[in-house]
N, C-alpha and C positions, 0 to 999 in steps of 0.2 A: 088713371086720372090723376091720383094722388101722387104717382112717379113724376107725371109731367111738371105738376105745379112744382113740387121738393127740386126737380132739376132745374126749371125756369130762375126759380131764387138763388140757387146755387151759383148758376152761370152770372147772373145780375150780381150776386155777392163780389164774384171775380172781377166781373169787369169795372163795377164800383169801386173797389178797393184800390184797383190799378190807377183809376184815372184820379182819384183823390189822392194816391200816393206820388202820381207823375204831377199833378199840380203841386202837392205840396213840397217837392224837392225845387220847384221853381219860385215858389213864394214864400218860402221858411226864412226865419231867421238865422242868419250864420251861428254857428255853433249847435245847433238843435241836433242831439243824435239820432243818427237814422231810424235807431230801434224803437223811439219816441213816436216818429212820423209813421213808421211801420204797424204799430199797436193803435191808432189813430184811426189810419187807413182803414184798417181792417173792422174797427168799430164803426166807421162811418157805412162801409159795403155791407154791415149787418142789417142796417136800417136804411137799405137802399130804397125801398119802395116808398118811404118818406120823404126822401130827395127828391124822387119823381113826382111824388104831390103836389111838393113844396115848388117845383119847377112850373108844373101845370099852372100853380094858383098864383105864380109870378109873371106868368105870360098873359094870364085872362087880367090882371090888375093893370098890365101894360097895354093890353087891347082896350079896357076900358077908359084908361085915361087918355090915351090917344083920342078914341071915339068923342069922350066929353070937349078935350081940346078942340078939334075939327068943329064940333058942334059950337063951340062958343066964337069961333072965328067965323063962320058962314052966317051967323044972324038967324033972322027970323024964316028964312028960306029952308032951315034945315030941318031933317026930318024927326030930329028931337025935339022936345017941347021947347017953348021959350023959358020957362020957369028955369028949367035946368041949366041950360044956358046963360042966364042972368045970374044963377047962384053960383056958376063956375068960372067965369068970364074973368081972365087971368090970375087964377089959382091953381089950375091943372096944368102941370107941365107934363107933356108927353115923356115915357121912358124910352127913349131911343139913343 
């Protein structure tokens, strides 16, 4: 069982490092040495479980923001409470 967790972590490390390196090649400033990008990619791959947790949290914030926006737009017939709709009317912008 421990072997399975170690292998999943290592495979995730490799995949995350490759993804971050590819994104770094595309988005980096000109003149940045490739060795620096590689070191940062390996470091980001090392903490890949935190990247997954961050992505899940970002998606939950996006869903909540969209729900509040739709509640504010629908008015009193919304399944959300009127107090929430009044507090967020015109303030919440969906993250799409």
